[in-house]
Biotite code that builds the C-alpha atoms (Angstrom):
import biotite.structure as struc

atoms = struc.array([
    struc.Atom([196.384, 141.124, 150.233], chain_id="A", res_id=1, res_name="UNK", atom_name="CA", element="C"),
    struc.Atom([197.282, 142.671, 146.901], chain_id="A", res_id=2, res_name="UNK", atom_name="CA", element="C"),
    struc.Atom([195.357, 142.976, 143.660], chain_id="A", res_id=3, res_name="UNK", atom_name="CA", element="C"),
    struc.Atom([197.894, 142.604, 140.862], chain_id="A", res_id=4, res_name="UNK", atom_name="CA", element="C"),
    struc.Atom([196.678, 144.304, 137.691], chain_id="A", res_id=5, res_name="UNK", atom_name="CA", element="C"),
    struc.Atom([198.341, 143.555, 134.374], chain_id="A", res_id=6, res_name="UNK", atom_name="CA", element="C"),
    struc.Atom([197.729, 143.844, 130.662], chain_id="A", res_id=7, res_name="UNK", atom_name="CA", element="C"),
    struc.Atom([198.036, 140.660, 128.625], chain_id="A", res_id=8, res_name="UNK", atom_name="CA", element="C"),
    struc.Atom([200.593, 140.517, 125.829], chain_id="A", res_id=9, res_name="UNK", atom_name="CA", element="C"),
    struc.Atom([198.307, 138.086, 123.979], chain_id="A", res_id=10, res_name="UNK", atom_name="CA", element="C"),
    struc.Atom([195.078, 140.042, 123.664], chain_id="A", res_id=11, res_name="UNK", atom_name="CA", element="C"),
    struc.Atom([195.833, 143.442, 125.273], chain_id="A", res_id=12, res_name="UNK", atom_name="CA", element="C"),
    struc.Atom([193.072, 142.860, 127.838], chain_id="A", res_id=13, res_name="UNK", atom_name="CA", element="C"),
    struc.Atom([193.514, 143.735, 131.502], chain_id="A", res_id=14, res_name="UNK", atom_name="CA", element="C"),
    struc.Atom([193.327, 141.066, 134.211], chain_id="A", res_id=15, res_name="UNK", atom_name="CA", element="C"),
    struc.Atom([193.659, 141.136, 137.971], chain_id="A", res_id=16, res_name="UNK", atom_name="CA", element="C"),
    struc.Atom([194.683, 138.510, 140.482], chain_id="A", res_id=17, res_name="UNK", atom_name="CA", element="C"),
    struc.Atom([194.185, 138.846, 144.230], chain_id="A", res_id=18, res_name="UNK", atom_name="CA", element="C"),
    struc.Atom([197.108, 137.390, 146.156], chain_id="A", res_id=19, res_name="UNK", atom_name="CA", element="C"),
    struc.Atom([197.392, 136.719, 149.872], chain_id="A", res_id=20, res_name="UNK", atom_name="CA", element="C"),
    struc.Atom([200.285, 137.773, 152.118], chain_id="A", res_id=21, res_name="UNK", atom_name="CA", element="C"),
    struc.Atom([202.231, 134.660, 151.062], chain_id="A", res_id=22, res_name="UNK", atom_name="CA", element="C"),
    struc.Atom([201.831, 135.505, 147.368], chain_id="A", res_id=23, res_name="UNK", atom_name="CA", element="C"),
    struc.Atom([199.309, 132.736, 146.727], chain_id="A", res_id=24, res_name="UNK", atom_name="CA", element="C"),
    struc.Atom([196.644, 133.600, 144.144], chain_id="A", res_id=25, res_name="UNK", atom_name="CA", element="C"),
    struc.Atom([193.133, 133.527, 145.606], chain_id="A", res_id=26, res_name="UNK", atom_name="CA", element="C"),
    struc.Atom([190.973, 135.302, 143.022], chain_id="A", res_id=27, res_name="UNK", atom_name="CA", element="C"),
    struc.Atom([191.235, 135.615, 139.249], chain_id="A", res_id=28, res_name="UNK", atom_name="CA", element="C"),
    struc.Atom([189.318, 138.000, 137.005], chain_id="A", res_id=29, res_name="UNK", atom_name="CA", element="C"),
    struc.Atom([187.916, 137.817, 133.534], chain_id="A", res_id=30, res_name="UNK", atom_name="CA", element="C"),
    struc.Atom([189.551, 139.939, 130.835], chain_id="A", res_id=31, res_name="UNK", atom_name="CA", element="C"),
    struc.Atom([188.657, 143.616, 130.519], chain_id="A", res_id=32, res_name="UNK", atom_name="CA", element="C"),
    struc.Atom([189.190, 145.680, 127.375], chain_id="A", res_id=33, res_name="UNK", atom_name="CA", element="C"),
    struc.Atom([189.922, 148.840, 129.358], chain_id="A", res_id=34, res_name="UNK", atom_name="CA", element="C"),
    struc.Atom([192.013, 149.441, 132.453], chain_id="A", res_id=35, res_name="UNK", atom_name="CA", element="C"),
    struc.Atom([189.233, 151.502, 134.060], chain_id="A", res_id=36, res_name="UNK", atom_name="CA", element="C"),
    struc.Atom([186.869, 148.542, 133.717], chain_id="A", res_id=37, res_name="UNK", atom_name="CA", element="C"),
    struc.Atom([189.375, 146.249, 135.434], chain_id="A", res_id=38, res_name="UNK", atom_name="CA", element="C"),
    struc.Atom([189.743, 148.757, 138.274], chain_id="A", res_id=39, res_name="UNK", atom_name="CA", element="C"),
    struc.Atom([185.944, 148.811, 138.583], chain_id="A", res_id=40, res_name="UNK", atom_name="CA", element="C"),
    struc.Atom([186.082, 145.006, 138.718], chain_id="A", res_id=41, res_name="UNK", atom_name="CA", element="C"),
    struc.Atom([188.464, 145.201, 141.671], chain_id="A", res_id=42, res_name="UNK", atom_name="CA", element="C"),
    struc.Atom([186.066, 147.523, 143.503], chain_id="A", res_id=43, res_name="UNK", atom_name="CA", element="C"),
    struc.Atom([183.227, 145.150, 142.667], chain_id="A", res_id=44, res_name="UNK", atom_name="CA", element="C"),
    struc.Atom([185.138, 142.249, 144.228], chain_id="A", res_id=45, res_name="UNK", atom_name="CA", element="C"),
    struc.Atom([185.602, 144.309, 147.396], chain_id="A", res_id=46, res_name="UNK", atom_name="CA", element="C"),
    struc.Atom([181.958, 145.421, 147.522], chain_id="A", res_id=47, res_name="UNK", atom_name="CA", element="C"),
    struc.Atom([180.457, 142.039, 146.728], chain_id="A", res_id=48, res_name="UNK", atom_name="CA", element="C"),
    struc.Atom([182.722, 140.259, 149.195], chain_id="A", res_id=49, res_name="UNK", atom_name="CA", element="C"),
    struc.Atom([181.492, 142.626, 151.913], chain_id="A", res_id=50, res_name="UNK", atom_name="CA", element="C"),
    struc.Atom([177.923, 141.813, 150.839], chain_id="A", res_id=51, res_name="UNK", atom_name="CA", element="C"),
    struc.Atom([178.723, 138.057, 150.894], chain_id="A", res_id=52, res_name="UNK", atom_name="CA", element="C"),
    struc.Atom([177.694, 137.499, 147.282], chain_id="A", res_id=53, res_name="UNK", atom_name="CA", element="C"),
    struc.Atom([179.297, 134.119, 146.714], chain_id="A", res_id=54, res_name="UNK", atom_name="CA", element="C"),
    struc.Atom([178.429, 131.098, 144.629], chain_id="A", res_id=55, res_name="UNK", atom_name="CA", element="C"),
    struc.Atom([179.953, 127.894, 146.039], chain_id="A", res_id=56, res_name="UNK", atom_name="CA", element="C"),
    struc.Atom([180.845, 125.433, 143.290], chain_id="A", res_id=57, res_name="UNK", atom_name="CA", element="C"),
    struc.Atom([182.401, 122.026, 142.674], chain_id="A", res_id=58, res_name="UNK", atom_name="CA", element="C"),
    struc.Atom([184.326, 121.353, 139.459], chain_id="A", res_id=59, res_name="UNK", atom_name="CA", element="C"),
    struc.Atom([183.801, 118.262, 137.327], chain_id="A", res_id=60, res_name="UNK", atom_name="CA", element="C"),
    struc.Atom([187.043, 116.871, 138.769], chain_id="A", res_id=61, res_name="UNK", atom_name="CA", element="C"),
    struc.Atom([185.743, 117.280, 142.332], chain_id="A", res_id=62, res_name="UNK", atom_name="CA", element="C"),
    struc.Atom([187.725, 120.384, 143.309], chain_id="A", res_id=63, res_name="UNK", atom_name="CA", element="C"),
    struc.Atom([185.999, 123.117, 145.276], chain_id="A", res_id=64, res_name="UNK", atom_name="CA", element="C"),
    struc.Atom([185.925, 126.809, 144.344], chain_id="A", res_id=65, res_name="UNK", atom_name="CA", element="C"),
    struc.Atom([183.746, 129.885, 144.594], chain_id="A", res_id=66, res_name="UNK", atom_name="CA", element="C"),
    struc.Atom([182.680, 132.765, 142.412], chain_id="A", res_id=67, res_name="UNK", atom_name="CA", element="C"),
    struc.Atom([182.092, 136.330, 143.541], chain_id="A", res_id=68, res_name="UNK", atom_name="CA", element="C"),
    struc.Atom([178.867, 137.586, 141.987], chain_id="A", res_id=69, res_name="UNK", atom_name="CA", element="C"),
    struc.Atom([178.060, 141.233, 141.200], chain_id="A", res_id=70, res_name="UNK", atom_name="CA", element="C"),
    struc.Atom([174.597, 142.684, 141.755], chain_id="A", res_id=71, res_name="UNK", atom_name="CA", element="C"),
    struc.Atom([173.921, 142.280, 138.011], chain_id="A", res_id=72, res_name="UNK", atom_name="CA", element="C"),
    struc.Atom([174.562, 138.529, 138.278], chain_id="A", res_id=73, res_name="UNK", atom_name="CA", element="C"),
    struc.Atom([177.940, 138.583, 136.532], chain_id="A", res_id=74, res_name="UNK", atom_name="CA", element="C"),
    struc.Atom([180.933, 136.704, 137.926], chain_id="A", res_id=75, res_name="UNK", atom_name="CA", element="C"),
    struc.Atom([183.545, 139.323, 138.902], chain_id="A", res_id=76, res_name="UNK", atom_name="CA", element="C"),
    struc.Atom([186.050, 136.910, 140.392], chain_id="A", res_id=77, res_name="UNK", atom_name="CA", element="C"),
    struc.Atom([186.731, 133.183, 140.524], chain_id="A", res_id=78, res_name="UNK", atom_name="CA", element="C"),
    struc.Atom([188.741, 131.554, 143.273], chain_id="A", res_id=79, res_name="UNK", atom_name="CA", element="C"),
    struc.Atom([191.576, 129.102, 143.037], chain_id="A", res_id=80, res_name="UNK", atom_name="CA", element="C"),
    struc.Atom([190.677, 125.415, 143.235], chain_id="A", res_id=81, res_name="UNK", atom_name="CA", element="C"),
    struc.Atom([190.720, 123.674, 146.617], chain_id="A", res_id=82, res_name="UNK", atom_name="CA", element="C"),
    struc.Atom([190.977, 119.980, 147.416], chain_id="A", res_id=83, res_name="UNK", atom_name="CA", element="C"),
    struc.Atom([188.487, 120.226, 150.288], chain_id="A", res_id=84, res_name="UNK", atom_name="CA", element="C"),
    struc.Atom([185.407, 122.213, 151.223], chain_id="A", res_id=85, res_name="UNK", atom_name="CA", element="C"),
    struc.Atom([187.251, 123.255, 154.385], chain_id="A", res_id=86, res_name="UNK", atom_name="CA", element="C"),
    struc.Atom([190.035, 124.751, 152.265], chain_id="A", res_id=87, res_name="UNK", atom_name="CA", element="C"),
    struc.Atom([187.494, 126.725, 150.272], chain_id="A", res_id=88, res_name="UNK", atom_name="CA", element="C"),
    struc.Atom([185.822, 127.950, 153.470], chain_id="A", res_id=89, res_name="UNK", atom_name="CA", element="C"),
    struc.Atom([189.164, 128.993, 154.934], chain_id="A", res_id=90, res_name="UNK", atom_name="CA", element="C"),
    struc.Atom([189.940, 131.030, 151.815], chain_id="A", res_id=91, res_name="UNK", atom_name="CA", element="C"),
    struc.Atom([186.510, 132.667, 151.964], chain_id="A", res_id=92, res_name="UNK", atom_name="CA", element="C"),
    struc.Atom([187.051, 133.689, 155.576], chain_id="A", res_id=93, res_name="UNK", atom_name="CA", element="C"),
    struc.Atom([190.495, 135.112, 154.785], chain_id="A", res_id=94, res_name="UNK", atom_name="CA", element="C"),
    struc.Atom([189.030, 137.007, 151.844], chain_id="A", res_id=95, res_name="UNK", atom_name="CA", element="C"),
    struc.Atom([186.223, 138.500, 153.938], chain_id="A", res_id=96, res_name="UNK", atom_name="CA", element="C"),
    struc.Atom([188.674, 139.542, 156.653], chain_id="A", res_id=97, res_name="UNK", atom_name="CA", element="C"),
    struc.Atom([191.244, 141.235, 154.421], chain_id="A", res_id=98, res_name="UNK", atom_name="CA", element="C"),
    struc.Atom([189.964, 142.220, 150.976], chain_id="A", res_id=99, res_name="UNK", atom_name="CA", element="C"),
    struc.Atom([188.688, 145.664, 152.023], chain_id="A", res_id=100, res_name="UNK", atom_name="CA", element="C"),
    struc.Atom([192.254, 146.727, 152.851], chain_id="A", res_id=101, res_name="UNK", atom_name="CA", element="C"),
    struc.Atom([193.869, 145.155, 149.785], chain_id="A", res_id=102, res_name="UNK", atom_name="CA", element="C"),
    struc.Atom([195.995, 147.467, 147.671], chain_id="A", res_id=103, res_name="UNK", atom_name="CA", element="C"),
    struc.Atom([196.257, 147.452, 143.880], chain_id="A", res_id=104, res_name="UNK", atom_name="CA", element="C"),
    struc.Atom([199.634, 147.110, 142.173], chain_id="A", res_id=105, res_name="UNK", atom_name="CA", element="C"),
    struc.Atom([200.193, 147.334, 138.426], chain_id="A", res_id=106, res_name="UNK", atom_name="CA", element="C"),
    struc.Atom([202.696, 144.780, 137.208], chain_id="A", res_id=107, res_name="UNK", atom_name="CA", element="C"),
])
């Protein structure tokens, strides 16, 4: 897995996306005004995944997703949308198994 960190051309904020080995996006971040804050967000995703701090959700359209919640209650990452609960669970298991070893790449 790879955290891709980039700065937006629109608002100059930093965002990260966690991608799996196939390049599929699993986790998306909020915008951060400073690069250091975004890097802290990546560490928070790793730490809170290890602590199993997840919020399982269903969108208004019926898709399934999850949020990763920091100890302060803030959402530090939101998953992609999944058609089934099983798909969401599979992504959660993959995340738990691999996120600790994920590298960060600036793009």
